[in-house]
C-alpha positions, 0 to 999 in steps of 0.5 A, a space after each residue: 335491592 335498594 340503592 344502598 345495597 347496590 352501592 355496597 355491592 359495587 366493585 370499582 371498575 377500570 377505564 376498560 369497562 364500557 360504561 366507565 369509558 363512555 362516562 370519562 370520554 363524554 367530557 371533552 376535557 378528557 376526550 380531546 387529549 385522548 384522541 390527540 394521543 391516539 391520532 398524533 394530531 392536534 384537535 382545537 375543540 370538541 364541538 359536542 360529545 354524546 354518551 351512547 348516541 343511538 342511531 336508527 334509520 328505520 324500523 327494519 334497520 339494525 340500530 347501533 349504540 355508540 360509546 362515544 360519538 362526537 365532532 371536532 371543530 373541523 367537522 370530523 365525526 368520531 365514534 370511539 369504542 372500547 373492546 375488551 373481548 375478541 370479536 370475529 365480527 369487529 371489521 364488519 361492525 366497523 363497516 356498519 358503524 361507518 355506514 350508519 354514521 354517514 346515513 345519519 349525517 346526510 339529509 335526504 336529497 343532500 349532495 354526497 360531497 357534504 359528507 363529513 370525514 368520519 373515524 370509527 376507532 376501536 380501542 382493543 385490549 387484544 391484537 385484532 389482526 395478529 401483526 403486533 402493530 400499535 395501530 391499524 389504519 384502514 381506509 378504502 382504496 382502489 387497485 390498478 392493473 399493476 397491482 398497486 393501490 391508490 386511496 379512494 378518498 372517501 374520508 371514511 377511516 376505521 382505526 383499530 388500536 392494539 394496546 398490546 402492540 409493539 410495532 409502529 412509530 408512536 409517541 411515548 405518550 401513546 405508549 403510556 396511554 396503552 399501558 394505562 388502559 391495559 394495566 391501570 398504571 398511570 405513568 405521566 400527567 395525562 394518565 394520572 389525570 385519567 386515573 383521578 377521573 376514574 377514581 372520582 367516578 367510582 366514588 360517586 354513589 349515583 353512578 354506582 347505583 346506575 352501574 349496578 342497575 345496568 349490570 343486574 339487568 343483564 345478569 337477570 336476563 341471563 339467569 332467566 334464560 337459564 332457569 327457563 331452560 331448567 324448568 323445561 328439563 333441558 339441561 343438556 340443551 342448556 349446555 350445548 345451546 341446542 334444545 328447543 325449550 332453552 333456545 326458545 327462551 333465549 330467542 325471546 330474550 334476544 329479541 327483547 335485548 335487540 329492541 333495547 338496542 343491545 349490540 349483537 356481540 354482547 347479546 351472544 356473550 351474555 346468553 352464551 349463544 353463537 353470534 350467527 344464531 343471534 344474527 339469524 333470529 334478528 333477521 327473522 324478526 326484521 330487526 336486522 337487514 
């Protein structure tokens, strides 16, 4: 397919799309006020944003690809992710992301006291825990004998934002931003600016080609796995995810996608496999510890 054909097939996407979200947030002009609205604090300056920063520490460690990775003027490191599909591994993913960020930041032999404050932020278009809160802030604590808890003070936070929430003391700007993410309706100056940026990106032919190339690659990999299953005569196995021919092809595609640093949950979704199966294959191939 030519680039012109890809442009013709492109359908505009919203800020909920992973690629769109990463593109918008890679610009500090939008990322800084976005974080300020979410966290309710002022950030003087974004030192450096990086689009889809890949962190990998060894050949056997599972690498992660961050939608938006940045650091502010107070040396707090953020990973900001858009999540549009329910994922039962979201809490453990946040734990892994936080740990990988720390290992990437600390030079060998450097004292642990030099670890920076880190925030892993998931913007969820669903309620990740089911309590209707706008924001779930998760930090490490230790428990006393009376059952009370105290902060551990490790400065590693995980924040889950629920765009569908109703509970909690949040600003009107926060609510407007959640409404915009969820429904695409801009109701204040910042969300209107965001929508203008999204529209501008959607109209950029070079970006359209990149987006369609990425989308077609994923679709082709999924189609190839299905067609291989049919050629092997395992239609029932294709539906149930159990027959040897289809699973072997799916396993090969899984390993290729893992080597391309695709997240496990996305691989499972595109190949229609249980997440546990993808994790098991990754471990067997030494791609997940």
